[in-house]
C-alpha positions in Angstrom: -16.3 -24.2 -119.4 -16.3 -20.4 -120.0 -16.6 -17.8 -117.3 -19.8 -16.6 -118.8 -21.4 -20.0 -118.5 -20.2 -20.4 -114.9 -21.7 -17.0 -114.2 -25.1 -17.9 -115.7 -25.1 -21.2 -113.8 -24.3 -19.5 -110.5 -27.1 -16.9 -111.0 -29.5 -19.7 -111.9 -28.6 -21.7 -108.7 -29.5 -18.7 -106.6 -32.7 -18.0 -108.4 -33.9 -21.6 -108.3 -33.0 -21.9 -104.6 -35.0 -18.7 -103.8 -38.0 -19.8 -105.8 -37.9 -23.3 -104.3 -37.7 -21.9 -100.7 -40.5 -19.5 -101.5 -42.7 -22.2 -102.9 -42.1 -24.4 -99.8 -43.0 -21.6 -97.5 -46.2 -21.0 -99.6 -47.1 -24.7 -99.2 -46.5 -24.5 -95.5 -48.6 -21.4 -95.2 -51.5 -23.1 -97.1 -51.4 -26.0 -94.6 -52.1 -23.8 -91.6 -55.5 -24.6 -90.2 -57.9 -23.0 -87.8 -58.1 -26.1 -85.7 -55.4 -28.6 -84.6 -55.4 -32.2 -85.9 -57.9 -34.3 -84.0 -55.1 -36.4 -82.5 -53.6 -33.3 -80.9 -56.7 -31.4 -79.8 -55.9 -32.2 -76.2 -52.6 -30.2 -76.1 -53.7 -26.8 -77.4 -56.5 -24.6 -76.2 -58.0 -22.4 -78.9 -56.1 -19.3 -77.9 -52.7 -21.0 -77.7 -53.3 -22.7 -81.1 -54.2 -19.5 -82.8 -51.0 -18.0 -81.3 -49.0 -20.8 -82.8 -50.5 -20.1 -86.2 -49.7 -16.4 -86.0 -46.1 -17.3 -84.9 -45.7 -19.6 -88.0 -47.1 -16.9 -90.3 -44.8 -14.3 -88.9 -41.7 -16.5 -89.3 -42.7 -17.4 -92.9 -43.2 -13.8 -93.9 -40.1 -12.7 -92.2 -38.1 -15.4 -93.9 -39.4 -14.3 -97.3 -38.3 -10.7 -96.5 -34.8 -11.8 -95.4 -34.5 -14.2 -98.3 -35.4 -11.5 -100.8 -32.9 -9.1 -99.2 -30.1 -11.6 -99.3 -30.9 -12.5 -102.9 -30.7 -8.9 -103.9 -27.4 -8.4 -102.1 -25.8 -11.5 -103.7 -27.0 -10.5 -107.2 -25.6 -7.0 -106.7 -22.3 -8.6 -105.6 -22.2 -10.5 -108.9 -23.4 -7.9 -111.3 -21.4 -5.0 -109.8 -18.2 -7.1 -109.3 -18.5 -7.0 -105.5 -16.2 -9.9 -105.0 -13.5 -8.3 -107.2 -13.8 -5.1 -105.2 -13.3 -6.9 -101.9 -10.4 -8.9 -103.4 -8.8 -5.6 -104.5 -9.2 -4.3 -101.0 -7.5 -7.4 -99.5 -4.7 -7.2 -102.1 -4.1 -3.5 -101.2 -3.7 -4.5 -97.5 -1.5 -7.5 -98.0 0.0 -9.6 -100.9 0.9 -12.5 -98.7 -0.6 -15.7 -100.1 -2.2 -16.7 -96.8 -3.0 -13.3 -95.2 -4.7 -11.9 -98.3 -7.4 -14.5 -98.5 -8.0 -14.2 -94.7 -8.5 -10.5 -95.1 -10.9 -11.2 -98.0 -13.0 -13.6 -96.0 -13.0 -11.3 -93.0 -14.3 -8.3 -95.0 -16.8 -10.4 -96.9 -18.1 -12.2 -93.8 -18.2 -9.2 -91.6 -20.0 -7.1 -94.2 -22.7 -9.7 -94.8 -23.2 -10.2 -91.1 -23.6 -6.4 -90.5 -26.0 -6.1 -93.4 -28.1 -8.9 -91.9 -27.8 -7.7 -88.3 -31.0 -5.5 -88.4 -33.0 -8.6 -89.4 -31.4 -10.6 -86.6 -32.2 -7.8 -84.1 -35.8 -7.6 -85.4 -36.2 -11.4 -85.1 -34.9 -11.5 -81.6 -36.4 -8.3 -80.1 -39.6 -8.0 -82.0 -40.9 -11.4 -83.3 -39.5 -13.6 -80.5 -40.4 -10.9 -77.9 -43.9 -10.5 -79.2 -44.6 -14.2 -78.8 -43.1 -14.4 -75.3 -39.8 -16.3 -76.1 -37.1 -13.7 -76.0 -35.2 -13.1 -72.7 -32.0 -11.8 -74.4 -30.9 -8.4 -73.3 -29.2 -6.0 -75.7 -26.0 -6.5 -73.6 -26.1 -10.3 -74.0 -26.9 -9.9 -77.8 -23.9 -7.6 -78.3 -21.6 -9.8 -76.2 -22.7 -12.9 -78.1 -22.0 -11.2 -81.4 -18.6 -10.1 -80.4 -17.7 -13.6 -79.1 -19.0 -15.1 -82.4 -16.8 -12.8 -84.4 -13.8 -13.6 -82.2 -14.3 -17.4 -82.4 -14.9 -17.2 -86.2 -11.7 -15.2 -86.6 -9.6 -17.5 -84.4 -11.0 -20.9 -85.2 -12.3 -20.3 -88.7 -9.4 -18.2 -89.7 -6.9 -20.7 -88.3 -8.5 -23.6 -90.2 -8.7 -21.6 -93.4 -5.0 -20.5 -93.1 -4.0 -24.1 -92.6 -6.0 -25.3 -95.6 -4.6 -22.6 -97.8 -1.0 -23.4 -96.7 -1.7 -27.1 -97.4 -3.0 -26.2 -100.9 0.0 -24.1 -101.7 2.3 -26.9 -100.6 0.5 -29.9 -102.3 -2.0 -28.4 -104.9 -4.1 -31.2 -106.3 -3.5 -33.6 -103.4 -4.3 -31.0 -100.8 -7.8 -32.5 -100.3 -6.3 -35.5 -98.4 -4.5 -33.4 -95.9 -7.3 -30.9 -95.6 -9.8 -33.8 -95.0 -7.6 -35.1 -92.3 -7.4 -31.7 -90.7 -11.1 -31.0 -90.8 -11.9 -34.5 -89.6 -9.5 -34.1 -86.6 -11.1 -30.8 -85.8 -14.6 -32.3 -85.9 -13.6 -35.0 -83.5 -12.0 -32.4 -81.2 -15.2 -30.3 -81.2 -17.4 -33.4 -80.7 -15.3 -34.3 -77.6 -14.6 -30.9 -76.0 -17.4 -28.5 -77.4 -19.4 -28.4 -74.1 -16.3 -27.9 -72.0 -14.5 -25.4 -74.2 -17.0 -23.4 -76.3 -20.3 -23.5 -74.4 -18.8 -21.8 -71.2 -18.1 -18.8 -73.3 -21.8 -18.2 -73.8 -23.6 -20.0 -70.9 -23.0 -21.1 -67.4 -23.0 -24.9 -66.8 -23.2 -26.5 -63.4 -23.6 -30.1 -62.3 -27.2 -31.2 -61.6 -27.8 -31.2 -57.9 -28.7 -34.3 -55.9 -32.3 -35.1 -55.7 -35.2 -36.9 -57.3 -34.4 -35.9 -60.8 -30.7 -36.9 -60.7 -31.6 -40.2 -59.0 -34.2 -41.0 -61.7 -31.9 -40.1 -64.5 -29.1 -42.2 -63.1 -31.3 -45.2 -62.3 -32.9 -45.3 -65.8 -29.5 -44.8 -67.5 -28.1 -47.8 -65.6 -31.1 -49.9 -66.7 -30.3 -48.9 -70.3 -26.7 -50.0 -69.9 -25.4 -46.4 -70.0 -23.0 -45.1 -67.4 -23.2 -41.3 -67.0 -21.7 -39.3 -64.2 -21.7 -35.9 -66.0 -25.2 -34.4 -65.8 -25.2 -30.6 -66.2 -27.8 -27.8 -66.3 -27.3 -24.8 -68.5 -28.9 -21.3 -68.2 -30.7 -21.3 -71.5 -33.3 -19.0 -69.9 -30.9 -16.0 -70.3 -31.7 -16.0 -74.0 -35.1 -17.7 -74.6 -37.9 -19.5 -72.8 -37.7 -22.4 -75.3 -36.5 -25.7 -73.7 -34.0 -28.2 -74.9 -31.6 -31.0 -73.8 -28.7 -32.5 -75.6 -26.0 -35.2 -75.4 -22.5 -34.0 -75.8 -19.0 -35.5 -76.1 -17.6 -39.0 -76.8 -15.7 -41.5 -74.7 -14.9 -40.4 -71.2 -16.0 -36.8 -72.1 -19.7 -37.6 -72.7 -22.2 -35.6 -70.8 -25.9 -34.8 -70.6 -26.9 -31.2 -70.6 -30.4 -30.0 -69.5 -31.6 -26.5 -70.2 -33.0 -24.9 -67.0 -36.2 -24.1 -69.0 -36.6 -27.9 -69.7 -36.5 -28.6 -65.9 -39.0 -25.8 -65.4 -41.5 -27.0 -68.0 -41.4 -30.8 -67.6 -41.8 -33.1 -64.7 -39.3 -35.8 -63.7 -40.9 -38.6 -65.8 -40.9 -36.4 -68.9 -37.4 -35.2 -68.5 -36.1 -38.8 -68.0 -38.0 -39.8 -71.1 -36.3 -37.1 -73.1 -32.9 -38.2 -71.8 -33.7 -41.8 -72.6 -34.3 -40.7 -76.1 -30.9 -39.0 -76.2 -29.2 -42.1 -74.6 -30.9 -44.1 -77.4 -28.9 -42.1 -80.0 -25.7 -43.0 -78.2 -26.5 -46.7 -77.7 -27.6 -47.2 -81.3 -24.4 -45.5 -82.6 -26.3 -42.7 -84.3 -23.8 -40.1 -83.2 -20.8 -42.0 -84.6 -22.6 -42.9 -87.8 -23.7 -39.3 -88.4 -20.2 -38.1 -87.8 -18.7 -40.6 -90.2 -21.3 -39.7 -92.9 -20.5 -36.0 -92.4 -16.8 -36.8 -92.7 -17.4 -38.8 -95.9 -19.4 -35.9 -97.3 -16.6 -33.5 -96.5 -14.0 -35.8 -98.1 -16.0 -36.0 -101.4 -16.5 -32.3 -101.5 -12.8 -31.6 -100.9 -11.8 -34.1 -103.6 -14.1 -32.4 -106.2 -12.8 -29.0 -105.0 -9.2 -30.1 -105.7 -10.1 -30.8 -109.3 -11.7 -27.5 -110.1 -10.6 -24.8 -107.6 -7.7 -23.7 -109.8 -9.8 -23.4 -113.0 -9.5 -19.8 -114.2 -13.2 -19.8 -115.2 -14.3 -19.9 -111.5 -12.4 -16.8 -110.5 -13.2 -15.0 -113.7 -16.9 -15.7 -113.3 -16.7 -13.6 -110.1 -15.0 -10.8 -111.9 -11.4 -11.6 -110.8 -9.0 -12.0 -113.7 -6.2 -13.7 -111.8 -7.2 -17.2 -110.5 -6.9 -17.6 -106.7 -7.8 -20.3 -104.2 -10.2 -18.1 -102.2 -12.1 -16.8 -105.1 -12.3 -20.2 -106.7 -13.5 -21.6 -103.3 -16.4 -19.1 -103.3 -17.5 -20.0 -106.9 -17.1 -23.7 -106.3 -19.1 -23.5 -103.0 -22.0 -22.1 -105.0 -21.7 -24.6 -107.9 -21.5 -27.4 -105.4 -24.6 -26.3 -103.5 -27.1 -28.4 -105.5 -25.1 -31.5 -104.6 -25.0 -30.3 -101.0 -28.8 -30.0 -101.0 -29.1 -33.5 -102.3 -26.8 -34.8 -99.6 -28.6 -32.8 -97.0 -31.9 -34.4 -98.1 -30.4 -37.8 -97.6 -28.9 -36.8 -94.2 -32.4 -35.6 -93.2 -33.9 -38.9 -94.1 -31.3 -40.7 -92.0 -31.8 -38.3 -89.2 -35.6 -38.7 -89.1 -35.0 -42.5 -89.1 -32.6 -42.1 -86.2 -35.1 -40.0 -84.2 -37.8 -42.7 -84.6 -35.3 -45.3 -83.4 -34.3 -43.3 -80.4 -38.0 -42.8 -79.6 -38.5 -46.6 -79.8 -35.5 -47.1 -77.5 -37.0 -44.9 -74.9 -40.3 -46.8 -75.3 -38.6 -50.1 -74.8 -37.6 -48.9 -71.3 -41.1 -47.9 -70.4 -40.7 -44.2 -71.3 -43.1 -44.1 -74.2 -45.9 -42.4 -72.4 -43.6 -39.9 -70.7 -42.0 -39.1 -74.0 -45.3 -38.4 -75.7 -46.3 -36.1 -72.8 -42.9 -34.3 -73.1 -43.2 -33.9 -76.9 -46.7 -32.5 -76.5 -45.6 -30.0 -73.8 -42.6 -28.9 -75.7 -44.7 -28.4 -78.9 -47.1 -26.2 -77.0 -44.4 -24.2 -75.2 -42.5 -23.6 -78.5 -45.6 -22.9 -80.5 -44.6 -25.6 -83.0 -46.3 -25.9 -86.3 -48.5 -29.1 -86.0 -49.4 -29.3 -89.7 -46.3 -28.7 -91.8 -46.6 -29.6 -95.5 -45.0 -33.0 -96.3 -42.7 -31.5 -99.0 -41.5 -28.9 -96.5 -40.8 -31.7 -94.0 -38.9 -33.6 -96.6 -36.7 -30.7 -97.4 -36.1 -29.1 -94.0 -37.1 -31.4 -91.1 -34.3 -33.4 -89.4 -37.0 -34.7 -87.0 -40.3 -36.4 -87.8 -43.4 -34.4 -87.2 -45.1 -34.5 -83.8 -47.9 -36.5 -85.3 -45.6 -39.1 -86.8 -43.6 -39.5 -83.5 -46.7 -39.8 -81.4 -48.2 -42.3 -83.8 -45.1 -44.5 -83.7 -44.8 -44.3 -80.0 -48.4 -45.2 -79.4 -48.1 -48.2 -81.8 -44.9 -49.3 -79.9 -46.8 -49.1 -76.6 -49.6 -51.3 -78.0 -47.1 -53.8 -79.3 -45.3 -54.1 -75.9 -48.5 -54.1 -73.8 
């Protein structure tokens, strides 16, 4: 395969991806309606529903602007030999086989992040502010950004350095060792993320004694799930949007409730949401998703090991001398259609898992509470109630609200 052909394929991939995303956004925009679906008329008043439509339109339009900007930047990078320029800068700083690629990725990543920062600021302090979601202060925003850069440099840079070292030592068989390293890191993060990373950004504290904790503990025991780690997190310092999640594996598992969730939902609804999360654990969804992700990573690394050293990959990006980091960039782009296909399958599996977790909650008498919770969260988050089916297929990891309520209602009728 010639460098010219690789170059053409790369440009085509970016163009097709942009056109596809724009088309999906267009379909989603066309599906917006003046009135909510009849099944959901009870959860929105006319003013709130109109606001949700404006919010969806604002996000679609903003996404089109940012997508166009990033497409222009990446095309300029290719046509003006931007990757070669950054590679020359890294080479001028250091010729060390590991330090040089780290400098390359640092310059590239930081430059792209800085270029996109005005859009991030506008999204947070204009769009989210306009619709009543943003509670982030400029001080928190800057602190978050600095922490993200620091974590990326330490963790991302450390893993990249290890992978490059493994590649230099083992060449074509490096994928096995790299796979083992990434898998081990994934397990480490799954186990300790809430106790190591989250505290850098948010304050967590154990849920205090009372009605809510008693209800959660009682229903968890009924479901055969022992949990003594229930935490609240100050999500309200950044957004009014509510959430809850299950974290950790083995003895480190914990339930985390956003303070906004506790504020927006009553005890029955919160317990229903948590029973849904417990359903994921009890039905092995977390483990199966992790294994599928590891398998995907292994396949990608194996294919990478076959092509990363091919001169055409580096030359397509304007770099005459083949190198691992330049080949990695080109390969990542060429592999993206496969990643999209895998992502679609993962979304199908995820939507199935969500329905199974809903059914688990319903089996323990939480179906009505979960329906009420889902409706409240949809209203409070100004969720789009009528997404286009094709958009859902490509982007939704959860079924639509209508689908979830329909299945929960049917489950309730079957168990009545």
